[in-house]
C-alpha positions as CSV (number, residue, x, y, z in Angstrom):
1,M,217.5,107.2,173.7
2,P,218.2,107.1,177.5
3,T,221.2,109.0,178.8
4,H,223.7,107.1,180.8
5,L,224.8,108.7,184.0
6,I,228.3,108.4,185.3
7,S,227.6,108.2,189.3
8,P,230.0,107.3,192.2
9,A,227.1,105.7,193.7
10,Q,226.6,103.5,190.7
11,P,229.3,101.1,189.9
12,L,230.2,100.8,185.9
13,T,229.6,97.0,185.2
14,L,230.8,95.2,181.9
15,A,227.4,94.6,180.9
16,A,226.6,98.4,181.1
17,L,229.7,99.2,179.3
18,A,228.9,96.4,176.5
19,A,225.6,97.9,176.2
20,L,227.0,101.7,175.8
21,L,229.3,100.3,173.3
22,A,226.7,98.8,171.2
23,D,223.8,101.6,171.4
24,G,225.8,104.7,171.3
25,R,223.9,106.4,174.1
26,P,224.5,109.7,175.2
27,V,226.8,110.1,178.6
28,Q,226.5,112.9,181.5
29,L,227.6,113.2,184.9
30,A,225.2,112.5,187.7
31,A,224.6,115.1,190.0
32,E,226.7,113.6,192.9
33,A,229.5,113.2,190.3
34,H,229.5,116.7,189.3
35,Q,229.3,117.9,193.3
36,R,232.2,115.9,194.2
37,I,234.4,117.0,191.5
38,A,233.6,120.5,192.1
39,A,234.2,119.8,196.0
40,C,237.6,118.2,195.9
41,H,238.5,120.9,193.0
42,E,237.7,123.8,195.7
43,Y,239.3,121.8,198.6
44,L,242.7,121.5,196.5
45,H,242.6,125.4,195.9
46,Q,241.8,126.4,199.3
47,R,244.7,124.0,200.6
48,L,247.1,125.6,198.0
49,A,246.2,129.2,199.1
50,H,247.1,128.6,202.6
51,D,249.8,126.0,202.6
52,D,252.9,126.2,200.9
53,A,254.2,122.5,201.8
54,P,255.3,120.4,198.6
55,I,252.7,118.2,196.9
56,Y,254.0,116.2,194.0
57,G,253.2,117.3,190.5
58,I,251.1,120.4,192.1
59,N,253.8,122.5,193.3
60,T,256.9,120.4,192.4
61,G,258.3,119.2,189.3
62,F,257.4,115.7,188.1
63,G,259.3,112.2,188.2
64,S,262.8,112.6,189.5
65,L,262.3,116.3,189.3
66,Y,260.1,116.2,192.2
67,N,262.3,118.2,194.5
68,V,262.0,121.2,192.3
69,G,259.8,123.8,193.7
70,I,257.4,125.7,191.5
71,P,256.1,129.3,192.4
72,P,252.3,130.1,192.1
73,A,252.8,132.0,189.2
74,D,254.3,129.4,187.1
75,R,251.9,126.4,188.4
76,A,249.2,126.5,185.3
77,Q,252.1,126.7,182.9
78,L,253.5,123.5,184.7
79,Q,250.5,121.7,183.9
80,V,250.3,122.7,180.2
81,N,253.8,121.8,179.7
82,L,253.2,118.3,181.3
83,M,250.5,118.0,178.6
84,M,252.5,119.0,175.7
85,S,256.1,117.4,176.9
86,H,254.4,113.8,177.6
87,A,252.5,113.8,173.8
88,C,255.2,111.4,172.3
89,G,253.3,108.6,171.1
90,T,254.2,106.7,168.1
91,G,253.4,103.6,166.1
92,A,249.8,102.7,164.6
93,E,246.6,104.9,165.6
94,V,244.6,103.5,168.5
95,P,241.3,102.3,166.8
96,Q,238.6,105.1,167.3
97,N,236.3,102.9,169.1
98,L,238.9,102.4,171.8
99,V,239.6,106.1,171.9
100,R,236.1,107.0,172.8
101,L,236.2,104.1,175.4
102,M,239.2,105.9,177.1
103,L,237.6,109.1,177.1
104,L,234.7,107.5,179.1
105,L,236.9,105.7,181.6
106,K,238.8,108.6,182.1
107,V,235.9,110.7,183.2
108,Q,234.5,107.6,185.3
109,S,237.9,107.7,187.3
110,L,237.8,111.6,187.7
111,S,233.8,111.3,188.7
112,Y,234.7,110.0,192.3
113,G,236.1,113.2,193.4
114,H,239.9,112.6,194.1
115,S,241.7,114.0,191.1
116,G,241.3,117.6,191.8
117,V,240.0,118.7,188.3
118,Q,237.6,121.1,187.5
119,P,234.1,120.3,186.8
120,A,234.4,121.9,183.3
121,T,237.4,119.6,182.3
122,A,235.5,116.5,182.9
123,E,232.4,117.9,181.3
124,R,234.5,118.5,178.0
125,L,235.8,115.2,178.0
126,L,232.3,113.9,178.1
127,A,231.2,116.2,175.3
128,M,234.1,114.9,173.0
129,Y,232.8,111.7,174.0
130,N,229.3,112.2,172.8
131,R,229.9,114.2,169.8
132,E,232.4,111.6,168.9
133,L,235.2,114.0,168.5
134,L,237.9,111.4,168.9
135,P,241.5,112.5,169.4
136,V,244.1,111.0,167.5
137,V,246.4,108.5,170.1
138,Y,249.0,106.4,169.2
139,E,249.9,102.7,170.4
140,Q,253.4,103.1,171.4
141,G,254.7,105.2,174.5
142,S,253.5,103.9,177.6
143,L,255.3,102.0,180.2
144,G,252.1,101.1,182.0
145,A,253.3,103.2,185.3
146,S,253.1,106.1,185.9
147,G,250.0,105.0,184.1
148,D,249.6,105.5,180.2
149,L,251.2,108.9,180.1
150,A,252.0,109.3,176.4
151,P,248.8,107.8,175.2
152,L,246.7,110.0,177.7
153,A,248.6,113.0,177.0
154,H,247.4,112.7,173.1
155,L,243.9,112.1,174.4
156,C,243.6,115.0,176.1
157,L,245.9,117.7,174.2
158,P,242.7,118.8,172.3
159,L,241.1,120.0,176.0
160,L,244.0,122.7,175.1
161,G,243.2,123.3,171.5
162,L,246.2,120.9,170.8
163,G,246.7,117.9,168.7
164,E,244.6,116.1,166.4
165,V,241.1,114.7,166.3
166,N,239.1,112.4,164.0
167,Y,235.5,113.7,163.3
168,Q,233.0,112.4,161.0
169,G,236.0,111.0,158.9
170,Y,238.0,113.7,158.9
171,R,241.4,114.2,160.6
172,L,241.6,118.0,161.7
173,A,243.7,119.9,163.8
174,A,242.1,120.0,167.5
175,A,241.9,123.8,167.1
176,D,239.8,123.8,164.1
177,A,237.5,121.0,165.3
178,M,236.8,123.0,168.7
179,S,235.9,126.0,166.4
180,L,233.0,124.2,164.9
181,F,231.3,123.9,168.8
182,S,232.7,127.6,169.6
183,W,234.7,125.5,172.2
184,A,237.4,127.5,173.7
185,P,240.7,126.1,174.9
186,L,240.4,125.0,178.5
187,E,243.0,126.6,181.1
188,L,244.4,123.9,183.2
189,Q,244.5,124.7,186.8
190,A,246.6,122.9,189.4
191,K,247.0,119.1,189.0
192,E,244.8,119.0,186.1
193,G,247.6,117.8,183.7
194,L,248.9,115.3,186.0
195,A,245.1,114.1,186.7
196,L,244.6,113.7,183.1
197,L,247.9,111.8,182.2
198,N,248.1,109.9,185.3
199,G,245.7,106.6,184.8
200,T,245.4,103.4,183.2
201,Q,242.6,104.1,180.8
202,F,244.8,103.3,177.5
203,M,245.1,99.7,179.1
204,L,241.7,99.2,180.2
205,A,240.4,100.5,177.2
206,Y,242.0,97.3,175.8
207,A,241.3,95.1,178.3
208,V,237.4,95.9,178.4
209,D,237.6,95.9,174.5
210,G,239.5,92.6,174.3
211,L,237.4,90.8,177.2
212,L,234.1,91.6,175.7
213,R,235.7,89.9,172.3
214,A,237.4,87.1,174.3
215,Q,233.9,86.3,176.1
216,Q,232.0,86.3,172.5
217,L,234.9,83.9,171.2
218,A,234.4,81.5,174.3
219,N,230.5,81.2,173.4
220,A,231.6,80.6,169.7
221,A,234.2,78.2,170.5
222,D,231.8,76.1,172.3
223,V,229.3,76.1,169.5
224,I,231.7,75.5,166.6
225,G,233.9,72.6,168.7
226,A,230.1,71.0,168.8
227,I,230.0,71.4,165.2
228,S,233.2,70.0,164.4
229,T,232.4,67.1,166.7
230,E,229.5,66.2,164.7
231,A,231.5,66.7,161.4
232,F,233.9,64.3,162.5
233,G,231.9,61.4,163.7
234,G,233.0,62.2,167.4
235,C,231.0,61.0,170.6
236,V,229.0,62.9,172.9
237,A,230.2,60.8,175.9
238,P,233.2,62.7,177.1
239,F,230.8,65.3,178.3
240,N,229.0,63.2,180.2
241,E,227.8,65.1,183.8
242,N,229.5,61.9,185.9
243,L,232.9,63.0,184.6
244,H,232.9,66.5,185.3
245,R,231.0,66.3,188.6
246,I,234.2,64.6,190.0
247,R,236.6,67.6,188.4
248,P,234.3,70.4,189.1
249,H,236.1,73.2,187.8
250,A,233.1,75.8,187.0
251,G,234.4,76.6,183.1
252,Q,234.6,72.9,182.4
253,V,231.5,71.9,184.0
254,L,229.6,74.7,182.0
255,V,231.3,73.9,178.8
256,A,230.3,70.0,179.1
257,K,226.9,71.0,179.8
258,R,226.8,73.2,176.8
259,L,228.1,70.7,174.6
260,R,225.6,68.0,175.9
261,T,222.6,70.3,175.3
262,L,224.1,71.2,171.7
263,L,224.5,67.6,170.8
264,A,221.2,66.3,172.3
265,D,218.4,65.2,170.0
266,S,221.0,65.0,167.2
267,E,220.7,62.4,164.6
268,L,224.4,61.9,164.3
269,Q,225.0,61.0,167.6
270,T,222.6,57.8,167.1
271,Q,224.7,56.6,164.4
272,P,227.4,53.9,164.8
273,R,230.8,55.1,166.6
274,L,233.5,55.4,163.9
275,A,236.4,55.1,166.6
276,V,236.5,53.9,170.2
277,Q,238.2,57.4,171.6
278,D,238.3,60.8,170.0
279,P,241.5,62.9,169.9
280,Y,241.9,65.3,172.6
281,S,240.8,68.4,170.7
282,F,237.5,66.9,170.6
283,R,237.2,64.9,173.9
284,C,238.8,67.5,175.7
285,Q,237.2,70.8,175.2
286,P,235.1,71.1,178.6
287,Q,238.8,70.9,180.0
288,V,240.4,73.4,177.5
289,H,237.6,75.7,176.9
290,G,236.6,75.7,180.5
291,A,240.2,76.4,181.9
292,S,240.1,79.5,179.3
293,R,236.7,80.5,180.9
294,D,238.1,80.4,184.1
295,A,241.1,82.6,183.4
296,L,238.6,84.8,181.5
297,A,236.2,85.1,184.7
298,Y,239.5,86.5,186.8
299,V,240.2,88.7,183.9
300,A,236.7,90.2,184.3
301,Q,237.1,90.7,188.1
302,V,240.2,92.7,187.6
303,V,238.7,94.7,184.4
304,E,235.5,95.6,186.5
305,T,237.4,96.8,189.6
306,E,239.5,98.9,187.7
307,C,236.7,100.6,186.0
308,N,235.6,101.7,189.3
309,S,238.8,103.0,190.5
310,V,240.4,106.0,190.9
311,T,243.9,105.8,189.1
312,D,246.1,109.0,189.0
313,N,248.3,110.5,191.8
314,P,248.5,112.2,193.9
315,N,244.9,111.8,195.6
316,I,243.1,114.2,197.4
317,F,240.8,113.3,200.4
318,P,238.9,116.5,201.2
319,D,236.8,114.8,203.8
320,D,240.2,113.8,205.8
321,D,241.9,117.1,204.9
322,L,244.7,114.4,203.0
323,I,246.7,114.7,199.8
324,L,248.8,111.3,199.1
325,S,250.9,110.5,196.7
326,G,250.8,107.0,196.1
327,G,250.9,104.5,193.0
328,N,247.3,104.1,192.1
329,F,248.4,104.6,188.5
330,H,250.8,101.4,188.3
331,G,249.3,99.0,185.6
332,Q,250.4,95.8,187.4
333,P,247.0,94.3,187.9
334,L,245.9,94.9,184.2
335,A,249.0,93.7,183.0
336,L,249.0,90.1,184.4
337,A,245.3,90.2,183.5
338,L,246.0,91.2,179.5
339,D,248.7,88.7,179.5
340,H,246.1,85.8,181.1
341,L,243.7,87.0,178.6
342,A,246.0,86.4,175.8
343,V,246.9,82.9,177.0
344,A,243.4,82.1,177.5
345,V,242.3,83.2,173.8
346,A,245.5,81.6,172.3
347,E,244.5,78.1,173.8
348,L,241.1,78.4,172.0
349,G,242.5,79.2,168.9
350,S,245.1,76.6,169.3
351,I,242.8,73.6,170.1
352,S,240.5,75.0,167.4
353,E,243.1,74.7,164.7
354,R,243.7,71.0,166.0
355,R,240.1,70.1,165.2
356,T,240.9,71.8,161.7
357,Y,243.5,69.7,161.2
358,Q,241.5,66.6,162.0
359,L,238.8,67.4,159.9
360,I,240.8,67.8,156.7
361,S,243.0,64.6,157.2
362,G,240.6,62.1,155.2
363,Q,239.8,60.2,158.6
364,R,236.4,58.8,159.5
365,G,234.9,58.5,155.9
366,L,235.6,62.4,155.0
367,P,237.6,62.9,151.7
368,Q,240.9,64.7,152.2
369,Y,241.0,68.2,152.2
370,L,237.0,68.0,152.3
371,V,236.7,68.4,148.6
372,A,235.8,66.0,145.7
373,E,238.6,65.0,143.4
374,P,241.4,65.7,145.8
375,G,244.6,66.1,143.8
376,L,243.2,68.4,141.0
377,N,241.4,70.4,143.8
378,S,243.4,71.5,147.2
379,G,240.3,72.1,149.0
380,L,240.8,73.3,152.3
381,M,244.0,72.4,152.7
382,I,245.6,75.6,152.9
383,P,243.2,77.3,155.2
384,Q,244.5,74.9,157.8
385,Y,247.8,76.0,156.8
386,T,246.8,79.7,157.5
387,A,245.3,78.9,161.0
388,A,248.5,76.9,161.8
389,G,250.5,80.0,161.0
390,I,248.1,82.3,163.1
391,V,248.1,79.7,166.1
392,S,252.4,80.0,166.1
393,Q,252.0,83.9,165.8
394,N,249.5,83.7,168.7
395,K,252.1,81.7,170.7
396,Q,255.0,84.2,170.1
397,L,252.5,87.4,171.2
398,C,251.6,85.4,174.2
399,T,255.4,85.8,176.2
400,P,254.1,88.0,179.1
401,A,255.0,91.5,179.1
402,S,254.0,91.6,182.6
403,V,257.2,90.3,183.8
404,D,259.2,93.0,182.2
405,S,260.3,96.2,183.4
406,I,262.7,98.9,182.5
407,V,264.0,101.8,184.6
408,S,262.8,105.3,183.6
409,S,262.7,109.3,185.0
410,N,266.3,108.7,186.4
411,G,265.5,105.9,188.6
412,Q,262.8,107.3,190.3
413,E,260.4,105.4,188.5
414,D,262.3,102.2,188.5
415,H,259.8,99.4,188.1
416,V,256.8,99.7,185.4
417,S,254.2,97.0,184.3
418,M,254.4,97.4,180.5
419,G,250.8,97.1,180.8
420,A,250.2,98.8,177.6
421,N,252.3,96.2,175.6
422,A,250.3,93.6,177.2
423,A,247.1,95.3,176.1
424,T,248.1,95.8,172.3
425,K,249.4,92.2,172.3
426,S,246.4,90.9,173.8
427,C,244.4,92.8,171.0
428,R,246.3,91.0,168.2
429,V,245.5,87.4,169.9
430,V,241.9,88.2,170.0
431,E,241.7,89.1,166.5
432,N,243.9,86.1,165.6
433,A,241.4,83.7,167.2
434,E,238.5,84.9,165.5
435,Q,240.1,84.3,162.5
436,V,241.6,80.7,163.3
437,L,237.8,79.9,164.5
438,G,236.3,81.1,161.6
439,I,238.8,79.0,159.7
440,E,237.4,75.9,161.9
441,L,233.5,76.9,161.3
442,L,234.3,76.9,157.5
443,T,235.9,73.7,157.5
444,A,233.3,72.0,159.9
445,C,230.2,73.1,157.8
446,Q,232.1,71.9,154.7
447,A,233.0,68.4,156.5
448,L,229.1,68.2,157.9
449,A,227.8,68.3,154.3
450,F,229.7,64.8,154.0
451,R,227.4,63.5,156.4
452,R,224.4,64.0,154.8
453,P,221.4,63.0,154.8
454,A,222.0,62.9,158.8
455,R,221.2,65.7,160.5
456,S,222.7,67.4,163.9
457,S,220.6,69.4,166.4
458,A,218.3,72.0,165.5
459,A,220.5,74.5,167.2
460,L,223.3,73.5,165.4
461,E,222.0,73.3,162.1
462,A,220.3,76.7,162.6
463,V,224.1,78.0,162.7
464,V,225.4,76.5,159.7
465,E,222.2,77.3,157.7
466,A,223.0,81.0,159.0
467,F,226.8,80.9,157.7
468,R,226.0,79.1,154.8
469,Q,224.3,82.6,154.0
470,E,227.7,84.3,154.1
471,V,230.1,81.5,152.8
472,K,228.8,78.8,150.5
473,F,229.9,75.1,150.1
474,V,233.3,74.8,148.4
475,G,232.4,72.4,145.5
476,Q,235.8,72.6,143.7
477,D,238.7,75.2,144.2
478,R,238.1,78.8,144.1
479,V,239.5,82.1,145.6
480,L,239.2,81.5,149.4
481,Y,240.5,84.6,151.1
482,P,237.2,86.6,150.7
483,D,235.6,83.4,152.5
484,L,238.2,83.4,155.3
485,H,237.5,87.0,155.9
486,A,233.7,86.5,156.0
487,A,234.1,83.6,158.3
488,A,236.0,85.7,160.9
489,V,233.3,88.5,160.9
490,F,231.0,85.9,161.2
491,V,232.5,84.7,164.5
492,R,232.8,88.4,165.9
493,K,229.2,89.2,165.1
494,F,227.1,86.0,165.5
495,D,224.7,86.1,168.4
496,W,226.7,83.0,169.9
497,A,224.8,83.5,173.4
498,G,221.6,83.4,172.0
499,V,222.1,80.0,170.2
500,L,223.3,78.8,173.9
501,Q,220.4,80.2,175.3
502,E,218.2,78.7,173.2
503,A,219.8,75.1,172.8
């Protein structure tokens, strides 16, 4: 498998990240990245050898202790103390796929040569990535400025032979895991602890993963919504190009076109209309799905920019003979984007649940709860309850984290982004929406069976057939939770983009 090279000259795109996450190819530093890291490290140490001027976090304390000078003999220990003291994570463990992504994103940020680390530090992080030696990191502990201090401390503790790792299904002490590869603990040099802990890679890993899953959900919503439209006896007219040409939001125009294409050549669309107008949850899919798509486009721009940014502090500019203390670790760009992501995805779930409700309500010739002998059988009554409960929880989770702040470090760090909370909340919203759309798909396929022998378009019938390999028709009441779980997995993994390309 070809190796992916981390290079300052080659921006890291979301498409490249998606490919890396899918195929697991090895990653290494390009020669230019190695040279820039080494040059910055050398510049910093030459500067320190000839200049005793205070440089934050290098020869001073941290946070409100910025005015405490640190003598040369203690500067290496300063970085070790920083790593140990900041490893204060609590709560659930970060999923291992996100920890691996954090390792990659941290090295990407270091590769530009503005952080002062030694090349061996970046190389060790990549070795952990490639061997899937994944530190145990916890969800709680970051304020989102100065970056993700606590999670990144846990991510990088194993460089010192401290903390714990997950490796090949086992949880090990980092020192024991390192011995498997004859790795000695690294000796951190000036600024390295600060460079490793300052940064937004916890928030960013969640943002990358959440965005990729949200883009999958947006595609799924268009296709599932089209199946529901067919099953409900809905009309294609609201998706007419003329309507959307006079309100040309990009997402709206795209969704309308997709729905027209998906419903083209459908036998069901040639049958007499069952009502003059469809409910909003069917008729307004372009406007609602499209708005979420436009929101996700904004999120993608922020996330891709952050993937190609240096987010530690202070930053070193060897060519300009400058070391500047600033605020690139502040997570506000990601916090706002992650809150936006959560809202956009929650709305895909909200309108989906409304379509589910309409389909089970006994309208337009469909049986109540989409089952024979309703009363004796409850059919799909309770999956809609489940969807409604999840949608309500998503509304609660969408309270924005980015408008919150709390003072820390004795007032020195007096405004923080709370982007880490936005990150973990958005992850839950995406996961919830996958289940809600799975419930809609189960319901829509069930309802479509009552329209037989009439058929939908070839593209939609192919989706129904694929889904029926995982979830069978509900002829009478059975235990349904395995079907709900299978439907959520189907939504998460099915090739929706392929359906839309072929339609």
